[in-house]
C-alpha positions in Angstrom: -31.6 6.0 24.5 -29.9 2.8 25.3 -26.3 3.0 26.4 -23.8 0.6 24.8 -21.9 -1.7 27.0 -18.4 -0.4 27.6 -16.8 -3.7 26.4 -18.7 -3.6 23.1 -17.9 0.0 22.5 -14.2 -0.6 23.4 -14.1 -3.7 21.1 -15.6 -1.8 18.2 -13.1 1.1 18.7 -10.2 -1.4 18.9 -11.3 -3.1 15.6 -11.7 0.3 13.9 -8.2 1.4 15.1 -6.8 -1.9 13.9 -8.3 -1.5 10.5 -7.1 2.1 10.2 -3.5 1.3 11.3 -3.0 -2.0 9.3 -5.2 -0.8 6.4 -3.0 2.3 6.2 0.1 0.2 6.2 -1.3 -2.1 3.6 -2.2 0.8 1.3 1.3 2.3 1.7 2.9 -1.1 0.9 0.8 -1.4 -2.2 1.6 2.1 -3.3 5.3 1.4 -2.8 5.2 -1.7 -4.9 3.3 0.1 -7.7 5.8 3.0 -7.6 8.8 0.6 -7.7 7.4 -1.1 -10.8 6.6 2.3 -12.4 10.2 3.5 -11.8 11.6 0.2 -13.1 9.4 0.4 -16.2 10.5 4.0 -16.8 14.2 3.1 -16.5 13.8 0.1 -18.9 12.1 2.3 -21.4 14.8 4.9 -21.2 17.5 2.3 -21.5 15.9 0.7 -24.6 15.3 4.1 -26.2 19.0 4.8 -25.9 19.7 1.6 -27.8 20.3 -0.9 -24.9 19.0 -4.5 -24.9 16.1 -4.6 -22.5 16.5 -8.4 -21.9 20.1 -7.8 -20.7 18.8 -6.0 -17.6 
């Protein structure tokens, strides 16, 4: 079996770690934005159901 060069193995591991860390943060950010819009939509629906003007918000 051929051994990998240490630099290439290290570089690959660094790229993988970078993707895991920043990919994870990107996923969390997207989920936070989606959750914020879902909460806002729910609040607007509740407000309009109670007779409020949704465009006044």
